[in-house]
PDB file of N, CA, C and O in Angstrom:
ATOM      1  N   MET A   1     -69.058 -19.227   4.464  1.00  0.00           N
ATOM      2  CA  MET A   1     -67.989 -20.007   3.808  1.00  0.00           C
ATOM      3  C   MET A   1     -66.629 -19.383   4.140  1.00  0.00           C
ATOM      4  O   MET A   1     -66.457 -18.166   4.077  1.00  0.00           O
ATOM      5  N   TYR A   2     -65.686 -20.230   4.488  1.00  0.00           N
ATOM      6  CA  TYR A   2     -64.359 -19.730   4.836  1.00  0.00           C
ATOM      7  C   TYR A   2     -63.522 -19.507   3.582  1.00  0.00           C
ATOM      8  O   TYR A   2     -63.807 -20.068   2.524  1.00  0.00           O
ATOM      9  N   LEU A   3     -62.495 -18.686   3.713  1.00  0.00           N
ATOM     10  CA  LEU A   3     -61.613 -18.403   2.577  1.00  0.00           C
ATOM     11  C   LEU A   3     -60.906 -19.678   2.133  1.00  0.00           C
ATOM     12  O   LEU A   3     -60.715 -19.898   0.937  1.00  0.00           O
ATOM     13  N   GLY A   4     -60.519 -20.515   3.087  1.00  0.00           N
ATOM     14  CA  GLY A   4     -59.831 -21.775   2.766  1.00  0.00           C
ATOM     15  C   GLY A   4     -60.707 -22.668   1.907  1.00  0.00           C
ATOM     16  O   GLY A   4     -60.234 -23.272   0.944  1.00  0.00           O
ATOM     17  N   ASP A   5     -61.990 -22.751   2.257  1.00  0.00           N
ATOM     18  CA  ASP A   5     -62.913 -23.580   1.472  1.00  0.00           C
ATOM     19  C   ASP A   5     -63.034 -23.034   0.057  1.00  0.00           C
ATOM     20  O   ASP A   5     -63.060 -23.793  -0.913  1.00  0.00           O
ATOM     21  N   LEU A   6     -63.108 -21.716  -0.051  1.00  0.00           N
ATOM     22  CA  LEU A   6     -63.236 -21.081  -1.366  1.00  0.00           C
ATOM     23  C   LEU A   6     -62.004 -21.376  -2.211  1.00  0.00           C
ATOM     24  O   LEU A   6     -62.116 -21.717  -3.388  1.00  0.00           O
ATOM     25  N   MET A   7     -60.825 -21.241  -1.601  1.00  0.00           N
ATOM     26  CA  MET A   7     -59.576 -21.501  -2.327  1.00  0.00           C
ATOM     27  C   MET A   7     -59.518 -22.959  -2.772  1.00  0.00           C
ATOM     28  O   MET A   7     -59.090 -23.257  -3.887  1.00  0.00           O
ATOM     29  N   LEU A   8     -59.950 -23.863  -1.895  1.00  0.00           N
ATOM     30  CA  LEU A   8     -59.936 -25.294  -2.208  1.00  0.00           C
ATOM     31  C   LEU A   8     -60.873 -25.580  -3.378  1.00  0.00           C
ATOM     32  O   LEU A   8     -60.549 -26.368  -4.266  1.00  0.00           O
ATOM     33  N   MET A   9     -62.038 -24.932  -3.370  1.00  0.00           N
ATOM     34  CA  MET A   9     -63.011 -25.124  -4.445  1.00  0.00           C
ATOM     35  C   MET A   9     -62.441 -24.624  -5.770  1.00  0.00           C
ATOM     36  O   MET A   9     -62.566 -25.290  -6.798  1.00  0.00           O
ATOM     37  N   VAL A  10     -61.813 -23.448  -5.738  1.00  0.00           N
ATOM     38  CA  VAL A  10     -61.215 -22.879  -6.949  1.00  0.00           C
ATOM     39  C   VAL A  10     -60.108 -23.789  -7.454  1.00  0.00           C
ATOM     40  O   VAL A  10     -59.981 -24.008  -8.659  1.00  0.00           O
ATOM     41  N   LEU A  11     -59.307 -24.321  -6.536  1.00  0.00           N
ATOM     42  CA  LEU A  11     -58.203 -25.206  -6.905  1.00  0.00           C
ATOM     43  C   LEU A  11     -58.740 -26.473  -7.570  1.00  0.00           C
ATOM     44  O   LEU A  11     -58.210 -26.923  -8.587  1.00  0.00           O
ATOM     45  N   CYS A  12     -59.791 -27.041  -6.990  1.00  0.00           N
ATOM     46  CA  CYS A  12     -60.398 -28.256  -7.562  1.00  0.00           C
ATOM     47  C   CYS A  12     -60.935 -27.966  -8.961  1.00  0.00           C
ATOM     48  O   CYS A  12     -60.775 -28.780  -9.871  1.00  0.00           O
ATOM     49  N   MET A  13     -61.569 -26.811  -9.132  1.00  0.00           N
ATOM     50  CA  MET A  13     -62.122 -26.446 -10.441  1.00  0.00           C
ATOM     51  C   MET A  13     -60.996 -26.321 -11.452  1.00  0.00           C
ATOM     52  O   MET A  13     -61.121 -26.800 -12.579  1.00  0.00           O
ATOM     53  N   LEU A  14     -59.886 -25.675 -11.060  1.00  0.00           N
ATOM     54  CA  LEU A  14     -58.742 -25.505 -11.955  1.00  0.00           C
ATOM     55  C   LEU A  14     -58.174 -26.856 -12.359  1.00  0.00           C
ATOM     56  O   LEU A  14     -57.865 -27.078 -13.530  1.00  0.00           O
ATOM     57  N   ILE A  15     -58.035 -27.758 -11.395  1.00  0.00           N
ATOM     58  CA  ILE A  15     -57.500 -29.097 -11.682  1.00  0.00           C
ATOM     59  C   ILE A  15     -58.427 -29.830 -12.647  1.00  0.00           C
ATOM     60  O   ILE A  15     -57.961 -30.503 -13.567  1.00  0.00           O
ATOM     61  N   LEU A  16     -59.737 -29.701 -12.440  1.00  0.00           N
ATOM     62  CA  LEU A  16     -60.706 -30.352 -13.331  1.00  0.00           C
ATOM     63  C   LEU A  16     -60.571 -29.809 -14.746  1.00  0.00           C
ATOM     64  O   LEU A  16     -60.536 -30.577 -15.708  1.00  0.00           O
ATOM     65  N   VAL A  17     -60.495 -28.492 -14.877  1.00  0.00           N
ATOM     66  CA  VAL A  17     -60.372 -27.862 -16.196  1.00  0.00           C
ATOM     67  C   VAL A  17     -59.091 -28.316 -16.882  1.00  0.00           C
ATOM     68  O   VAL A  17     -59.102 -28.630 -18.073  1.00  0.00           O
ATOM     69  N   ILE A  18     -57.975 -28.352 -16.131  1.00  0.00           N
ATOM     70  CA  ILE A  18     -56.689 -28.767 -16.704  1.00  0.00           C
ATOM     71  C   ILE A  18     -56.768 -30.217 -17.170  1.00  0.00           C
ATOM     72  O   ILE A  18     -56.273 -30.554 -18.245  1.00  0.00           O
ATOM     73  N   CYS A  19     -57.392 -31.075 -16.360  1.00  0.00           N
ATOM     74  CA  CYS A  19     -57.530 -32.494 -16.728  1.00  0.00           C
ATOM     75  C   CYS A  19     -58.325 -32.626 -18.021  1.00  0.00           C
ATOM     76  O   CYS A  19     -57.957 -33.408 -18.897  1.00  0.00           O
ATOM     77  N   VAL A  20     -59.405 -31.874 -18.147  1.00  0.00           N
ATOM     78  CA  VAL A  20     -60.236 -31.927 -19.357  1.00  0.00           C
ATOM     79  C   VAL A  20     -59.433 -31.452 -20.565  1.00  0.00           C
ATOM     80  O   VAL A  20     -59.480 -32.079 -21.623  1.00  0.00           O
ATOM     81  N   LEU A  21     -58.699 -30.353 -20.415  1.00  0.00           N
ATOM     82  CA  LEU A  21     -57.897 -29.822 -21.524  1.00  0.00           C
ATOM     83  C   LEU A  21     -56.840 -30.822 -21.954  1.00  0.00           C
ATOM     84  O   LEU A  21     -56.635 -31.034 -23.149  1.00  0.00           O
ATOM     85  N   VAL A  22     -56.164 -31.439 -20.988  1.00  0.00           N
ATOM     86  CA  VAL A  22     -55.134 -32.434 -21.299  1.00  0.00           C
ATOM     87  C   VAL A  22     -55.760 -33.626 -22.017  1.00  0.00           C
ATOM     88  O   VAL A  22     -55.195 -34.138 -22.984  1.00  0.00           O
ATOM     89  N   GLY A  23     -56.918 -34.064 -21.549  1.00  0.00           N
ATOM     90  CA  GLY A  23     -57.609 -35.190 -22.174  1.00  0.00           C
ATOM     91  C   GLY A  23     -57.982 -34.883 -23.614  1.00  0.00           C
ATOM     92  O   GLY A  23     -57.772 -35.708 -24.503  1.00  0.00           O
ATOM     93  N   VAL A  24     -58.530 -33.706 -23.846  1.00  0.00           N
ATOM     94  CA  VAL A  24     -58.926 -33.305 -25.203  1.00  0.00           C
ATOM     95  C   VAL A  24     -57.698 -33.213 -26.103  1.00  0.00           C
ATOM     96  O   VAL A  24     -57.727 -33.686 -27.240  1.00  0.00           O
ATOM     97  N   ALA A  25     -56.624 -32.612 -25.609  1.00  0.00           N
ATOM     98  CA  ALA A  25     -55.399 -32.477 -26.406  1.00  0.00           C
ATOM     99  C   ALA A  25     -54.837 -33.858 -26.734  1.00  0.00           C
ATOM    100  O   ALA A  25     -54.385 -34.093 -27.855  1.00  0.00           O
ATOM    101  N   PHE A  26     -54.864 -34.775 -25.760  1.00  0.00           N
ATOM    102  CA  PHE A  26     -54.354 -36.132 -25.961  1.00  0.00           C
ATOM    103  C   PHE A  26     -55.159 -36.847 -27.039  1.00  0.00           C
ATOM    104  O   PHE A  26     -54.592 -37.482 -27.928  1.00  0.00           O
ATOM    105  N   LEU A  27     -56.487 -36.740 -26.957  1.00  0.00           N
ATOM    106  CA  LEU A  27     -57.356 -37.383 -27.953  1.00  0.00           C
ATOM    107  C   LEU A  27     -57.105 -36.796 -29.335  1.00  0.00           C
ATOM    108  O   LEU A  27     -57.066 -37.531 -30.322  1.00  0.00           O
ATOM    109  N   THR A  28     -56.935 -35.484 -29.416  1.00  0.00           N
ATOM    110  CA  THR A  28     -56.690 -34.834 -30.706  1.00  0.00           C
ATOM    111  C   THR A  28     -55.382 -35.327 -31.310  1.00  0.00           C
ATOM    112  O   THR A  28     -55.305 -35.588 -32.510  1.00  0.00           O
ATOM    113  N   LEU A  29     -54.344 -35.453 -30.467  1.00  0.00           N
ATOM    114  CA  LEU A  29     -53.048 -35.943 -30.956  1.00  0.00           C
ATOM    115  C   LEU A  29     -53.179 -37.378 -31.449  1.00  0.00           C
ATOM    116  O   LEU A  29     -52.628 -37.734 -32.490  1.00  0.00           O
ATOM    117  N   LEU A  30     -53.910 -38.202 -30.698  1.00  0.00           N
ATOM    118  CA  LEU A  30     -54.098 -39.604 -31.089  1.00  0.00           C
ATOM    119  C   LEU A  30     -54.815 -39.683 -32.432  1.00  0.00           C
ATOM    120  O   LEU A  30     -54.437 -40.477 -33.294  1.00  0.00           O
ATOM    121  N   GLU A  31     -55.847 -38.864 -32.611  1.00  0.00           N
ATOM    122  CA  GLU A  31     -56.602 -38.886 -33.863  1.00  0.00           C
ATOM    123  C   GLU A  31     -55.729 -38.439 -35.028  1.00  0.00           C
ATOM    124  O   GLU A  31     -55.872 -38.948 -36.140  1.00  0.00           O
ATOM    125  N   ARG A  32     -54.839 -37.504 -34.787  1.00  0.00           N
ATOM    126  CA  ARG A  32     -53.966 -37.014 -35.866  1.00  0.00           C
ATOM    127  C   ARG A  32     -52.942 -38.072 -36.256  1.00  0.00           C
ATOM    128  O   ARG A  32     -52.592 -38.209 -37.428  1.00  0.00           O
ATOM    129  N   LYS A  33     -52.463 -38.822 -35.257  1.00  0.00           N
ATOM    130  CA  LYS A  33     -51.460 -39.862 -35.534  1.00  0.00           C
ATOM    131  C   LYS A  33     -52.058 -40.986 -36.369  1.00  0.00           C
ATOM    132  O   LYS A  33     -51.415 -41.500 -37.284  1.00  0.00           O
ATOM    133  N   VAL A  34     -53.296 -41.366 -36.048  1.00  0.00           N
ATOM    134  CA  VAL A  34     -53.930 -42.491 -36.755  1.00  0.00           C
ATOM    135  C   VAL A  34     -54.256 -42.102 -38.195  1.00  0.00           C
ATOM    136  O   VAL A  34     -54.793 -42.915 -38.947  1.00  0.00           O
TER     137      VAL A  34
END
């Protein structure tokens, strides 16, 4: 495995984690507003 592939994989994982966190935070805010 090349270093570039590893970095790309780590980057994708980070983006996925951030998307999940943002989604959860958004849902929590929506539930609090209602």
